[in-house]
Each structure stands twice: as C-alpha cells, then as structure tokens.
A tleap script that builds the chain and sets N, CA, C and O, in Angstrom:
source leaprc.protein.ff14SB
mol = sequence {
  NMET TYR PHE LEU LEU THR LEU PHE PHE VAL
  SER LEU PHE SER ILE THR PHE MET ILE ALA
  ARG LYS LEU VAL LEU ILE GLN SER GLY GLN
  LEU LEU HIE LEU HIE LYS ALA GLU VAL ARG
  LEU GLU SER SER HIE ILE GLU GLU TRP ARG
  ASN VAL ALA VAL LYS ASN ILE LYS ARG TYR
  GLY TYR ILE VAL LEU VAL ALA ILE ILE ARG
  ALA TYR VAL GLN LEU SER ASN PHE LEU LYS
  ASP ILE TYR GLN GLU LEU LYS ASN LYS ILE
  LYS ASN ILE ILE ARG ASP ASN GLU ASN GLY
  SER GLU GLY VAL ARG GLU VAL ASN GLY PHE
  LEU LYS MET ILE SER GLU TYR LYS TYR LYS
  ILE ARG ALA ILE LYS GLN LYS VAL ARG GLU
  GLU GLU ASN LEU PRO CGLU
}
set mol.1.N position { -8.316 -8.932 1.702 }
set mol.1.CA position { -9.257 -7.772 2.048 }
set mol.1.C position { -10.419 -8.863 2.850 }
set mol.1.O position { -10.803 -8.457 3.947 }
set mol.2.N position { -10.944 -10.097 2.406 }
set mol.2.CA position { -11.842 -10.421 3.014 }
set mol.2.C position { -11.357 -11.695 3.838 }
set mol.2.O position { -11.999 -12.531 4.475 }
set mol.3.N position { -10.253 -11.575 3.644 }
set mol.3.CA position { -9.801 -12.514 4.327 }
set mol.3.C position { -9.489 -11.964 6.071 }
set mol.3.O position { -10.074 -12.413 7.057 }
set mol.4.N position { -8.497 -10.976 6.071 }
set mol.4.CA position { -8.394 -9.767 6.996 }
set mol.4.C position { -9.802 -9.746 7.715 }
set mol.4.O position { -9.790 -9.801 8.945 }
set mol.5.N position { -10.684 -9.693 7.236 }
set mol.5.CA position { -12.088 -9.411 8.206 }
set mol.5.C position { -12.336 -11.120 8.722 }
set mol.5.O position { -12.492 -11.212 9.940 }
set mol.6.N position { -12.372 -12.039 8.193 }
set mol.6.CA position { -12.377 -13.262 8.413 }
set mol.6.C position { -11.948 -13.749 9.406 }
set mol.6.O position { -12.500 -14.702 9.956 }
set mol.7.N position { -10.438 -12.965 10.008 }
set mol.7.CA position { -9.737 -13.573 10.880 }
set mol.7.C position { -10.165 -12.405 11.725 }
set mol.7.O position { -9.764 -12.619 12.869 }
set mol.8.N position { -10.941 -11.029 11.635 }
set mol.8.CA position { -10.887 -10.031 12.520 }
set mol.8.C position { -12.353 -10.795 13.250 }
set mol.8.O position { -12.228 -10.888 14.471 }
set mol.9.N position { -13.545 -11.285 12.769 }
set mol.9.CA position { -14.693 -12.028 12.942 }
set mol.9.C position { -14.317 -13.532 14.010 }
set mol.9.O position { -14.866 -13.704 15.099 }
set mol.10.N position { -13.587 -14.216 13.584 }
set mol.10.CA position { -12.995 -14.946 13.953 }
set mol.10.C position { -12.268 -15.075 15.299 }
set mol.10.O position { -12.372 -16.096 15.979 }
set mol.11.N position { -11.604 -14.124 15.632 }
set mol.11.CA position { -11.105 -13.764 16.595 }
set mol.11.C position { -11.933 -12.892 17.766 }
set mol.11.O position { -11.844 -12.972 18.991 }
set mol.12.N position { -12.587 -12.220 17.113 }
set mol.12.CA position { -13.812 -11.563 17.831 }
set mol.12.C position { -15.062 -12.993 18.560 }
set mol.12.O position { -15.874 -13.220 19.457 }
set mol.13.N position { -14.579 -13.417 17.691 }
set mol.13.CA position { -16.465 -14.550 18.122 }
set mol.13.C position { -15.068 -15.072 19.608 }
set mol.13.O position { -15.234 -15.025 20.827 }
set mol.14.N position { -13.740 -15.545 18.771 }
set mol.14.CA position { -13.305 -16.751 20.007 }
set mol.14.C position { -13.099 -16.396 21.635 }
set mol.14.O position { -13.067 -17.050 22.677 }
set mol.15.N position { -12.935 -14.459 21.112 }
set mol.15.CA position { -12.370 -14.013 22.613 }
set mol.15.C position { -14.249 -13.806 23.211 }
set mol.15.O position { -14.427 -14.206 24.362 }
set mol.16.N position { -15.385 -13.292 22.559 }
set mol.16.CA position { -16.308 -13.589 23.562 }
set mol.16.C position { -16.661 -14.830 23.900 }
set mol.16.O position { -17.214 -14.866 24.999 }
set mol.17.N position { -16.513 -16.175 23.203 }
set mol.17.CA position { -16.962 -17.094 23.789 }
set mol.17.C position { -16.326 -17.531 25.199 }
set mol.17.O position { -16.919 -18.002 26.169 }
set mol.18.N position { -14.391 -17.130 24.992 }
set mol.18.CA position { -13.717 -17.372 25.985 }
set mol.18.C position { -14.446 -16.450 27.484 }
set mol.18.O position { -14.564 -16.781 28.664 }
set mol.19.N position { -14.670 -15.693 27.024 }
set mol.19.CA position { -15.596 -14.279 28.546 }
set mol.19.C position { -16.837 -14.996 28.855 }
set mol.19.O position { -17.229 -14.985 30.022 }
set mol.20.N position { -17.523 -15.636 27.927 }
set mol.20.CA position { -18.994 -16.140 28.127 }
set mol.20.C position { -18.308 -17.241 29.049 }
set mol.20.O position { -18.503 -17.036 30.247 }
set mol.21.N position { -17.759 -18.052 28.830 }
set mol.21.CA position { -17.180 -19.163 29.854 }
set mol.21.C position { -16.785 -19.018 30.953 }
set mol.21.O position { -16.800 -19.806 31.898 }
set mol.22.N position { -16.198 -17.411 30.835 }
set mol.22.CA position { -15.754 -17.052 32.322 }
set mol.22.C position { -17.052 -17.169 32.875 }
set mol.22.O position { -17.444 -18.029 33.664 }
set mol.23.N position { -17.632 -16.294 32.423 }
set mol.23.CA position { -18.866 -15.786 33.181 }
set mol.23.C position { -20.142 -16.999 33.431 }
set mol.23.O position { -20.978 -16.867 34.326 }
set mol.24.N position { -20.133 -17.551 32.986 }
set mol.24.CA position { -21.014 -18.892 32.942 }
set mol.24.C position { -19.828 -19.559 34.440 }
set mol.24.O position { -20.658 -19.563 35.349 }
set mol.25.N position { -18.973 -19.880 34.856 }
set mol.25.CA position { -18.340 -20.613 35.884 }
set mol.25.C position { -18.329 -19.568 36.578 }
set mol.25.O position { -18.246 -20.112 37.679 }
set mol.26.N position { -18.354 -18.156 36.868 }
set mol.26.CA position { -19.105 -17.006 37.681 }
set mol.26.C position { -19.774 -17.438 38.517 }
set mol.26.O position { -19.595 -17.757 39.693 }
set mol.27.N position { -20.837 -17.437 37.637 }
set mol.27.CA position { -22.369 -17.411 37.799 }
set mol.27.C position { -22.521 -18.769 38.652 }
set mol.27.O position { -23.022 -18.773 39.777 }
set mol.28.N position { -21.970 -20.090 37.910 }
set mol.28.CA position { -22.145 -21.323 39.379 }
set mol.28.C position { -21.528 -21.220 40.297 }
set mol.28.O position { -21.861 -21.947 41.232 }
set mol.29.N position { -20.481 -20.400 40.480 }
set mol.29.CA position { -19.638 -20.107 41.185 }
set mol.29.C position { -18.704 -21.513 41.537 }
set mol.29.O position { -18.520 -22.137 42.582 }
set mol.30.N position { -18.255 -21.672 40.261 }
set mol.30.CA position { -17.019 -22.919 40.288 }
set mol.30.C position { -15.486 -21.824 40.297 }
set mol.30.O position { -14.412 -22.128 40.815 }
set mol.31.N position { -15.720 -20.884 39.768 }
set mol.31.CA position { -14.708 -20.329 39.434 }
set mol.31.C position { -13.878 -19.093 40.990 }
set mol.31.O position { -12.824 -18.484 41.173 }
set mol.32.N position { -14.841 -19.265 41.538 }
set mol.32.CA position { -14.467 -18.504 43.031 }
set mol.32.C position { -13.260 -19.743 44.240 }
set mol.32.O position { -12.452 -19.329 45.071 }
set mol.33.N position { -13.533 -21.086 43.938 }
set mol.33.CA position { -12.903 -22.137 44.466 }
set mol.33.C position { -11.436 -21.714 43.764 }
set mol.33.O position { -10.510 -21.545 44.557 }
set mol.34.N position { -11.187 -21.549 42.482 }
set mol.34.CA position { -10.051 -22.013 42.028 }
set mol.34.C position { -9.060 -20.114 42.710 }
set mol.34.O position { -7.903 -20.030 43.122 }
set mol.35.N position { -9.947 -19.112 42.586 }
set mol.35.CA position { -9.033 -18.090 42.627 }
set mol.35.C position { -8.497 -18.015 44.364 }
set mol.35.O position { -7.380 -17.586 44.651 }
set mol.36.N position { -9.299 -18.409 45.219 }
set mol.36.CA position { -8.885 -19.245 46.292 }
set mol.36.C position { -8.307 -20.242 46.395 }
set mol.36.O position { -8.631 -20.899 47.384 }
set mol.37.N position { -7.404 -20.741 45.647 }
set mol.37.CA position { -6.731 -21.733 46.169 }
set mol.37.C position { -5.436 -21.506 45.395 }
set mol.37.O position { -4.365 -22.061 45.643 }
set mol.38.N position { -5.689 -20.548 44.347 }
set mol.38.CA position { -4.192 -19.961 43.882 }
set mol.38.C position { -3.763 -18.987 44.304 }
set mol.38.O position { -4.348 -17.905 44.270 }
set mol.39.N position { -2.100 -19.298 45.022 }
set mol.39.CA position { -1.445 -19.344 45.410 }
set mol.39.C position { 0.071 -18.004 45.047 }
set mol.39.O position { 1.109 -18.416 44.529 }
set mol.40.N position { -0.077 -16.707 45.372 }
set mol.40.CA position { 1.064 -15.869 44.273 }
set mol.40.C position { 2.107 -15.818 45.329 }
set mol.40.O position { 2.148 -15.528 46.525 }
set mol.41.N position { 3.412 -16.446 43.879 }
set mol.41.CA position { 4.952 -15.946 45.018 }
set mol.41.C position { 5.770 -14.827 44.133 }
set mol.41.O position { 6.175 -15.118 43.007 }
set mol.42.N position { 5.920 -13.929 44.532 }
set mol.42.CA position { 6.555 -13.043 43.570 }
set mol.42.C position { 7.455 -12.510 44.087 }
set mol.42.O position { 7.280 -12.044 45.213 }
set mol.43.N position { 8.698 -12.399 43.456 }
set mol.43.CA position { 9.453 -11.221 44.155 }
set mol.43.C position { 9.576 -10.111 43.392 }
set mol.43.O position { 8.979 -9.835 42.351 }
set mol.44.N position { 10.464 -9.441 44.034 }
set mol.44.CA position { 11.055 -7.826 43.396 }
set mol.44.C position { 11.583 -7.967 42.327 }
set mol.44.O position { 11.204 -7.288 41.373 }
set mol.45.N position { 12.725 -9.002 42.188 }
set mol.45.CA position { 13.301 -9.413 40.689 }
set mol.45.C position { 12.569 -9.574 39.719 }
set mol.45.O position { 12.661 -9.046 38.611 }
set mol.46.N position { 11.466 -10.649 40.271 }
set mol.46.CA position { 10.482 -11.176 38.616 }
set mol.46.C position { 9.699 -9.692 38.393 }
set mol.46.O position { 9.584 -9.060 37.343 }
set mol.47.N position { 9.267 -9.401 39.565 }
set mol.47.CA position { 8.098 -8.255 39.301 }
set mol.47.C position { 9.080 -7.247 38.415 }
set mol.47.O position { 8.268 -6.573 37.782 }
set mol.48.N position { 10.287 -6.843 38.083 }
set mol.48.CA position { 11.024 -6.129 37.744 }
set mol.48.C position { 11.471 -6.502 36.484 }
set mol.48.O position { 11.600 -5.694 35.564 }
set mol.49.N position { 11.740 -7.823 36.387 }
set mol.49.CA position { 11.770 -8.460 34.879 }
set mol.49.C position { 10.523 -8.560 34.011 }
set mol.49.O position { 10.302 -8.524 32.801 }
set mol.50.N position { 9.863 -8.689 35.017 }
set mol.50.CA position { 7.954 -8.482 33.834 }
set mol.50.C position { 7.888 -7.405 33.571 }
set mol.50.O position { 7.702 -7.202 32.371 }
set mol.51.N position { 7.994 -6.147 34.484 }
set mol.51.CA position { 8.465 -4.577 33.783 }
set mol.51.C position { 9.296 -4.575 32.246 }
set mol.51.O position { 8.938 -3.978 31.231 }
set mol.52.N position { 10.410 -5.367 32.414 }
set mol.52.CA position { 11.290 -5.205 31.013 }
set mol.52.C position { 10.527 -5.765 30.079 }
set mol.52.O position { 10.179 -5.150 29.071 }
set mol.53.N position { 10.184 -7.026 30.338 }
set mol.53.CA position { 9.846 -8.071 29.539 }
set mol.53.C position { 8.854 -6.651 28.797 }
set mol.53.O position { 9.211 -5.994 27.819 }
set mol.54.N position { 7.737 -6.483 29.485 }
set mol.54.CA position { 6.177 -5.924 29.257 }
set mol.54.C position { 7.078 -4.980 28.362 }
set mol.54.O position { 7.222 -5.280 27.177 }
set mol.55.N position { 7.678 -3.872 28.868 }
set mol.55.CA position { 8.177 -2.131 27.811 }
set mol.55.C position { 8.663 -2.697 26.769 }
set mol.55.O position { 8.198 -2.440 25.659 }
set mol.56.N position { 9.898 -3.752 26.978 }
set mol.56.CA position { 10.294 -4.320 25.616 }
set mol.56.C position { 9.806 -4.960 24.217 }
set mol.56.O position { 10.239 -4.872 23.068 }
set mol.57.N position { 8.771 -5.608 24.776 }
set mol.57.CA position { 7.309 -5.911 24.103 }
set mol.57.C position { 6.521 -5.144 23.496 }
set mol.57.O position { 6.154 -5.431 22.356 }
set mol.58.N position { 5.971 -3.669 24.315 }
set mol.58.CA position { 5.734 -3.055 23.230 }
set mol.58.C position { 6.127 -1.711 22.673 }
set mol.58.O position { 5.650 -0.825 21.964 }
set mol.59.N position { 7.437 -2.043 23.464 }
set mol.59.CA position { 8.664 -1.776 22.142 }
set mol.59.C position { 8.547 -1.685 20.879 }
set mol.59.O position { 8.236 -0.832 20.048 }
set mol.60.N position { 8.966 -3.098 20.928 }
set mol.60.CA position { 9.201 -4.116 19.507 }
set mol.60.C position { 8.457 -4.325 19.141 }
set mol.60.O position { 8.588 -4.981 18.108 }
set mol.61.N position { 7.040 -4.013 19.566 }
set mol.61.CA position { 5.644 -4.870 18.960 }
set mol.61.C position { 5.326 -3.384 18.157 }
set mol.61.O position { 4.756 -3.434 17.067 }
set mol.62.N position { 5.727 -2.046 18.751 }
set mol.62.CA position { 5.425 -0.800 17.980 }
set mol.62.C position { 6.333 -0.678 16.609 }
set mol.62.O position { 6.035 -0.054 15.591 }
set mol.63.N position { 7.677 -1.546 16.898 }
set mol.63.CA position { 8.399 -0.942 15.660 }
set mol.63.C position { 7.946 -2.113 14.639 }
set mol.63.O position { 7.822 -1.766 13.465 }
set mol.64.N position { 7.764 -3.057 14.868 }
set mol.64.CA position { 7.182 -4.115 14.058 }
set mol.64.C position { 5.908 -4.064 13.427 }
set mol.64.O position { 5.414 -4.676 12.479 }
set mol.65.N position { 5.466 -3.093 14.268 }
set mol.65.CA position { 4.072 -2.629 13.667 }
set mol.65.C position { 4.300 -1.751 12.214 }
set mol.65.O position { 3.971 -1.972 11.049 }
set mol.66.N position { 5.130 -0.500 12.983 }
set mol.66.CA position { 5.269 0.274 11.906 }
set mol.66.C position { 6.491 -0.201 10.998 }
set mol.66.O position { 6.884 0.826 10.445 }
set mol.67.N position { 7.275 -1.275 10.587 }
set mol.67.CA position { 7.709 -1.583 9.971 }
set mol.67.C position { 7.039 -2.986 8.673 }
set mol.67.O position { 7.591 -3.566 7.738 }
set mol.68.N position { 5.537 -3.065 9.304 }
set mol.68.CA position { 4.434 -3.955 8.386 }
set mol.68.C position { 4.186 -3.319 7.950 }
set mol.68.O position { 4.412 -3.408 6.743 }
set mol.69.N position { 3.411 -1.910 8.499 }
set mol.69.CA position { 2.558 -0.991 7.939 }
set mol.69.C position { 3.953 -0.242 6.447 }
set mol.69.O position { 3.634 -0.324 5.261 }
set mol.70.N position { 5.516 0.471 6.922 }
set mol.70.CA position { 5.738 1.077 6.301 }
set mol.70.C position { 5.967 0.226 4.634 }
set mol.70.O position { 5.911 0.783 3.537 }
set mol.71.N position { 6.249 -1.354 4.926 }
set mol.71.CA position { 6.386 -2.364 3.445 }
set mol.71.C position { 5.133 -3.031 2.870 }
set mol.71.O position { 5.106 -3.915 2.014 }
set mol.72.N position { 3.894 -2.332 3.621 }
set mol.72.CA position { 2.659 -2.531 2.887 }
set mol.72.C position { 2.392 -1.541 2.162 }
set mol.72.O position { 1.925 -1.837 1.062 }
set mol.73.N position { 2.573 -0.020 2.469 }
set mol.73.CA position { 2.490 1.348 1.865 }
set mol.73.C position { 3.141 1.253 0.712 }
set mol.73.O position { 2.753 1.699 -0.368 }
set mol.74.N position { 4.263 0.598 0.956 }
set mol.74.CA position { 5.787 0.454 -0.273 }
set mol.74.C position { 5.475 -0.319 -1.802 }
set mol.74.O position { 5.742 -0.056 -2.975 }
set mol.75.N position { 4.743 -1.441 -1.066 }
set mol.75.CA position { 4.274 -3.016 -1.893 }
set mol.75.C position { 3.212 -2.034 -2.690 }
set mol.75.O position { 3.120 -1.915 -3.912 }
set mol.76.N position { 2.585 -1.493 -1.875 }
set mol.76.CA position { 1.110 -0.998 -3.121 }
set mol.76.C position { 1.456 0.147 -3.573 }
set mol.76.O position { 0.677 0.508 -4.456 }
set mol.77.N position { 2.434 1.026 -3.326 }
set mol.77.CA position { 2.724 1.996 -4.278 }
set mol.77.C position { 4.140 1.180 -5.329 }
set mol.77.O position { 4.861 1.857 -6.062 }
set mol.78.N position { 4.234 0.173 -5.226 }
set mol.78.CA position { 5.782 -0.621 -6.066 }
set mol.78.C position { 4.022 -1.147 -7.229 }
set mol.78.O position { 3.922 -0.603 -8.328 }
set mol.79.N position { 3.085 -1.979 -6.853 }
set mol.79.CA position { 2.290 -2.419 -7.405 }
set mol.79.C position { 1.624 -1.753 -8.484 }
set mol.79.O position { 1.444 -2.098 -9.652 }
set mol.80.N position { 1.184 -0.374 -7.628 }
set mol.80.CA position { 0.535 0.589 -8.708 }
set mol.80.C position { 1.460 1.166 -9.779 }
set mol.80.O position { 0.966 1.322 -10.896 }
set mol.81.N position { 2.928 1.554 -9.556 }
set mol.81.CA position { 3.644 1.881 -10.579 }
set mol.81.C position { 3.476 0.932 -11.562 }
set mol.81.O position { 3.203 1.255 -12.718 }
set mol.82.N position { 3.664 -0.630 -11.080 }
set mol.82.CA position { 4.379 -1.651 -12.151 }
set mol.82.C position { 2.400 -1.512 -12.898 }
set mol.82.O position { 2.270 -1.714 -14.106 }
set mol.83.N position { 1.569 -1.295 -12.347 }
set mol.83.CA position { 0.509 -1.707 -12.981 }
set mol.83.C position { 0.042 -0.669 -14.040 }
set mol.83.O position { -0.817 -0.863 -14.900 }
set mol.84.N position { 0.934 0.752 -13.777 }
set mol.84.CA position { 0.212 2.193 -14.710 }
set mol.84.C position { 1.338 1.532 -16.123 }
set mol.84.O position { 0.895 1.166 -17.212 }
set mol.85.N position { 2.897 1.521 -15.708 }
set mol.85.CA position { 3.794 0.885 -16.682 }
set mol.85.C position { 3.252 0.047 -17.849 }
set mol.85.O position { 3.367 0.234 -19.060 }
set mol.86.N position { 2.419 -1.260 -16.929 }
set mol.86.CA position { 2.057 -1.999 -18.035 }
set mol.86.C position { 0.796 -1.705 -18.562 }
set mol.86.O position { 0.365 -2.130 -19.633 }
set mol.87.N position { 0.227 -0.977 -17.792 }
set mol.87.CA position { -1.128 -0.055 -18.567 }
set mol.87.C position { -0.771 0.503 -19.949 }
set mol.87.O position { -1.382 0.347 -21.006 }
set mol.88.N position { 0.717 1.410 -19.627 }
set mol.88.CA position { 0.782 2.089 -20.792 }
set mol.88.C position { 1.728 1.822 -21.711 }
set mol.88.O position { 2.227 2.677 -22.442 }
set mol.89.N position { 2.033 0.532 -21.709 }
set mol.89.CA position { 2.721 -0.250 -22.458 }
set mol.89.C position { 1.616 -0.722 -23.143 }
set mol.89.O position { 1.600 0.033 -24.115 }
set mol.90.N position { 0.911 -1.292 -23.239 }
set mol.90.CA position { -0.694 -1.755 -23.478 }
set mol.90.C position { -1.379 -0.987 -24.533 }
set mol.90.O position { -1.686 -1.330 -25.675 }
set mol.91.N position { -1.580 0.297 -23.810 }
set mol.91.CA position { -1.938 1.406 -24.439 }
set mol.91.C position { -0.921 1.641 -25.978 }
set mol.91.O position { -1.446 1.669 -27.091 }
set mol.92.N position { 0.371 1.771 -25.784 }
set mol.92.CA position { 1.039 2.126 -26.530 }
set mol.92.C position { 1.123 0.741 -27.835 }
set mol.92.O position { 1.491 0.856 -29.004 }
set mol.93.N position { 0.905 0.175 -27.509 }
set mol.93.CA position { 1.343 -1.394 -28.351 }
set mol.93.C position { -0.199 -1.578 -28.955 }
set mol.93.O position { -0.232 -1.996 -30.113 }
set mol.94.N position { -1.139 -1.388 -28.485 }
set mol.94.CA position { -2.789 -0.759 -29.102 }
set mol.94.C position { -2.731 0.318 -30.293 }
set mol.94.O position { -3.117 0.165 -31.452 }
set mol.95.N position { -2.190 1.363 -29.743 }
set mol.95.CA position { -1.935 2.167 -30.503 }
set mol.95.C position { -1.267 2.227 -32.085 }
set mol.95.O position { -1.504 2.815 -33.140 }
set mol.96.N position { -0.207 1.159 -31.518 }
set mol.96.CA position { 1.270 1.257 -32.804 }
set mol.96.C position { -0.082 0.391 -33.784 }
set mol.96.O position { -0.690 0.806 -34.771 }
set mol.97.N position { -0.207 -0.867 -33.074 }
set mol.97.CA position { -1.032 -1.520 -34.110 }
set mol.97.C position { -2.197 -0.885 -34.489 }
set mol.97.O position { -2.562 -1.769 -35.265 }
set mol.98.N position { -2.842 -0.275 -34.542 }
set mol.98.CA position { -3.813 0.768 -34.929 }
set mol.98.C position { -3.452 1.758 -36.172 }
set mol.98.O position { -4.193 2.240 -37.028 }
set mol.99.N position { -1.928 1.900 -35.949 }
set mol.99.CA position { -1.930 2.897 -36.672 }
set mol.99.C position { -1.281 2.316 -37.560 }
set mol.99.O position { -1.310 2.945 -38.618 }
set mol.100.N position { -0.488 1.038 -37.612 }
set mol.100.CA position { 0.012 0.106 -38.453 }
set mol.100.C position { -0.167 -0.498 -39.358 }
set mol.100.O position { 0.603 -0.846 -40.253 }
set mol.101.N position { -1.983 -0.805 -39.079 }
set mol.101.CA position { -2.546 -1.328 -39.459 }
set mol.101.C position { -3.963 -0.934 -40.417 }
set mol.101.O position { -4.959 -1.599 -40.701 }
set mol.102.N position { -3.412 0.883 -40.859 }
set mol.102.CA position { -3.847 1.380 -41.661 }
set mol.102.C position { -4.088 0.696 -43.130 }
set mol.102.O position { -5.071 0.674 -43.871 }
set mol.103.N position { -2.916 0.208 -43.221 }
set mol.103.CA position { -2.625 -0.440 -44.612 }
set mol.103.C position { -3.641 -1.814 -45.046 }
set mol.103.O position { -3.975 -2.658 -44.214 }
set mol.104.N position { -3.950 -1.846 -46.143 }
set mol.104.CA position { -4.861 -2.902 -46.730 }
set mol.104.C position { -4.358 -4.132 -46.166 }
set mol.104.O position { -3.219 -4.451 -46.508 }
set mol.105.N position { -5.335 -5.307 -44.922 }
set mol.105.CA position { -4.512 -6.019 -44.642 }
set mol.105.C position { -5.504 -7.146 -45.897 }
set mol.105.O position { -6.656 -7.021 -46.312 }
set mol.106.N position { -4.177 -8.465 -46.271 }
set mol.106.CA position { -4.912 -9.526 -47.114 }
set mol.106.C position { -5.259 -10.381 -46.534 }
set mol.106.O position { -4.537 -10.991 -45.745 }
set mol.107.N position { -7.216 -10.825 -46.918 }
set mol.107.CA position { -7.824 -11.898 -46.844 }
set mol.107.C position { -7.259 -13.429 -46.857 }
set mol.107.O position { -6.834 -14.104 -47.794 }
set mol.108.N position { -7.395 -13.694 -45.627 }
set mol.108.CA position { -7.399 -15.739 -45.986 }
set mol.108.C position { -7.727 -16.540 -46.802 }
set mol.108.O position { -8.742 -17.150 -46.465 }
set mol.109.N position { -7.192 -16.912 -48.042 }
set mol.109.CA position { -7.838 -17.363 -49.316 }
set mol.109.C position { -9.123 -18.034 -48.303 }
set mol.109.O position { -10.338 -17.953 -48.480 }
set mol.110.N position { -8.561 -18.534 -47.486 }
set mol.110.CA position { -9.959 -19.814 -47.300 }
set mol.110.C position { -11.095 -19.437 -46.410 }
set mol.110.O position { -12.010 -20.222 -46.163 }
set mol.111.N position { -11.013 -18.003 -45.841 }
set mol.111.CA position { -11.783 -17.706 -45.957 }
set mol.111.C position { -12.472 -16.089 -46.953 }
set mol.111.O position { -13.232 -15.356 -46.321 }
set mol.112.N position { -12.207 -15.803 -48.063 }
set mol.112.CA position { -12.085 -15.185 -49.090 }
set mol.112.C position { -13.400 -16.426 -49.751 }
set mol.112.O position { -14.629 -16.378 -49.785 }
set mol.113.N position { -12.397 -17.447 -50.195 }
set mol.113.CA position { -13.442 -18.572 -51.151 }
set mol.113.C position { -15.004 -18.772 -50.180 }
set mol.113.O position { -16.083 -18.765 -50.774 }
set mol.114.N position { -14.927 -18.944 -48.649 }
set mol.114.CA position { -15.970 -19.159 -48.176 }
set mol.114.C position { -16.833 -17.838 -47.988 }
set mol.114.O position { -17.883 -17.977 -47.361 }
set mol.115.N position { -16.525 -16.638 -48.434 }
set mol.115.CA position { -16.658 -15.960 -48.322 }
set mol.115.C position { -18.024 -15.564 -49.966 }
set mol.115.O position { -19.218 -15.269 -49.924 }
set mol.116.N position { -17.155 -15.742 -51.071 }
set mol.116.CA position { -17.277 -15.629 -52.035 }
set mol.116.C position { -18.727 -16.785 -52.702 }
set mol.116.O position { -19.525 -16.489 -53.591 }
set mol.117.N position { -18.659 -18.116 -51.897 }
set mol.117.CA position { -19.929 -19.262 -51.442 }
set mol.117.C position { -20.582 -18.531 -51.078 }
set mol.117.O position { -21.495 -18.213 -51.839 }
set mol.118.N position { -20.516 -17.962 -49.954 }
set mol.118.CA position { -21.748 -17.779 -49.411 }
set mol.118.C position { -22.725 -16.406 -50.141 }
set mol.118.O position { -23.933 -16.201 -50.026 }
set mol.119.N position { -21.712 -15.633 -50.881 }
set mol.119.CA position { -22.412 -14.623 -51.732 }
set mol.119.C position { -23.514 -15.181 -53.144 }
set mol.119.O position { -24.549 -14.937 -53.765 }
set mol.120.N position { -22.590 -15.897 -53.045 }
set mol.120.CA position { -23.070 -16.997 -54.838 }
set mol.120.C position { -24.413 -17.832 -54.218 }
set mol.120.O position { -25.379 -17.933 -54.973 }
set mol.121.N position { -24.473 -18.251 -53.273 }
set mol.121.CA position { -25.547 -18.763 -52.525 }
set mol.121.C position { -26.656 -17.883 -52.567 }
set mol.121.O position { -27.672 -17.941 -53.260 }
set mol.122.N position { -26.218 -16.866 -51.517 }
set mol.122.CA position { -27.104 -16.313 -51.498 }
set mol.122.C position { -27.879 -15.471 -52.831 }
set mol.122.O position { -28.888 -14.783 -52.676 }
set mol.123.N position { -27.272 -15.656 -53.988 }
set mol.123.CA position { -27.243 -14.979 -55.002 }
set mol.123.C position { -28.804 -15.521 -55.702 }
set mol.123.O position { -29.732 -14.833 -56.127 }
set mol.124.N position { -28.692 -16.684 -55.643 }
set mol.124.CA position { -29.483 -17.909 -55.809 }
set mol.124.C position { -30.265 -17.918 -55.409 }
set mol.124.O position { -31.362 -18.008 -55.961 }
set mol.125.N position { -29.988 -17.807 -53.997 }
set mol.125.CA position { -32.081 -18.146 -53.611 }
set mol.125.C position { -32.396 -17.234 -53.581 }
set mol.125.O position { -33.547 -17.274 -53.146 }
set mol.126.N position { -31.984 -15.819 -53.872 }
set mol.126.CA position { -32.806 -14.620 -54.172 }
set mol.126.C position { -33.259 -15.058 -55.523 }
set mol.126.O position { -34.471 -15.232 -55.651 }
set mol.127.N position { -32.367 -15.296 -56.709 }
set mol.127.CA position { -33.092 -15.876 -57.823 }
set mol.127.C position { -34.458 -17.079 -57.745 }
set mol.127.O position { -35.358 -17.098 -58.585 }
set mol.128.N position { -34.389 -17.838 -56.806 }
set mol.128.CA position { -35.131 -18.860 -56.632 }
set mol.128.C position { -35.768 -18.454 -56.359 }
set mol.128.O position { -36.731 -18.648 -57.101 }
set mol.129.N position { -36.127 -17.410 -55.039 }
set mol.129.CA position { -37.645 -17.124 -54.938 }
set mol.129.C position { -38.118 -15.649 -55.442 }
set mol.129.O position { -39.024 -15.138 -54.784 }
set mol.130.N position { -37.795 -15.196 -56.120 }
set mol.130.CA position { -37.990 -14.221 -57.273 }
set mol.130.C position { -38.660 -15.162 -57.890 }
set mol.130.O position { -39.823 -15.130 -57.487 }
set mol.131.N position { -38.415 -16.396 -59.060 }
set mol.131.CA position { -38.788 -16.891 -59.848 }
set mol.131.C position { -40.735 -17.825 -59.226 }
set mol.131.O position { -41.810 -18.116 -59.749 }
set mol.132.N position { -40.019 -17.918 -57.772 }
set mol.132.CA position { -41.422 -18.447 -57.165 }
set mol.132.C position { -42.346 -17.765 -56.503 }
set mol.132.O position { -43.078 -18.059 -55.558 }
set mol.133.N position { -42.158 -16.536 -57.324 }
set mol.133.CA position { -42.560 -15.722 -56.000 }
set mol.133.C position { -42.998 -15.749 -54.772 }
set mol.133.O position { -44.084 -15.399 -54.311 }
set mol.134.N position { -41.839 -16.302 -54.152 }
set mol.134.CA position { -42.243 -16.455 -52.800 }
set mol.134.C position { -41.605 -15.198 -51.958 }
set mol.134.O position { -40.602 -14.569 -52.294 }
set mol.135.N position { -42.671 -14.898 -50.407 }
set mol.135.CA position { -41.729 -13.951 -49.804 }
set mol.135.C position { -40.320 -13.990 -49.134 }
set mol.135.O position { -39.964 -15.145 -48.900 }
set mol.136.N position { -39.450 -13.055 -48.775 }
set mol.136.CA position { -38.293 -13.082 -48.044 }
set mol.136.C position { -38.143 -13.702 -46.756 }
set mol.136.O position { -37.056 -13.671 -46.178 }
savepdb mol mol.pdb
quit
C-alpha cells in the first residue's frame, strides 16, 4: 500500500515538475520559437494508422486493467482462504493440546531438584529471621 502511494506521489511530482518547466519556458518566450519552427507532415494514411493504434491501445489497456484487477481479487481471496484454513488448523492444534494435557505432566528432574532447593533455602531463611527477630 505504501509502495503504491509512493509511486503515485512521485509520478504526481514529476508531472507537476514537467508542467512547471514548460510554463517557465512559455513565460520567458523560448517555447514559442520552437512551435513556429516545427513543421507537421501528416498524410491521411498515417492519421488512420494513428487512430487505429490509439483505439487498439485503449482496448488492450482496458483488457489488461480488467485482467490485473481480476487477478488481484482472486489472489486476495485465495490468500484469505489460506489464512482462514491455517487459523483453524492452529486453533484445532491448540485445542487438541489443551485437551490432551489434562493428564499430569511429569516435571523435569533438574527443575524439580532446583525447586526443592529453593523451598529449603526459603525455610532456612525464615528460621534464621525468627531466631534473630528480624523483620521480613
């Protein structure tokens, strides 16, 4: 989305820059001399070819635009469906793990030993505080 917005504003800025440059040339009078020197040689065949080419370009441009929009919509729907499927699979996996974990899990032996040492040390500290009459 940001990429498209960036491209839009860059192209808008470029068009504005080109028009402003032409306006400066017209105001200074430099561009008028170029138009007077320009000579157009066109025949009816070239004009017909140009009209046919413009017509075909517009038609094929429209066809390409419709194809791109269709592809975009289909791709977004496909990605949305995949996202929903993955979301459902993850929910099912989590639900299965929660249902399967209702049994008692065995605690790691090392962690169990560390926990027991913590309780023993806490009990010893509590006894020392009671004997020394220290506040907690």
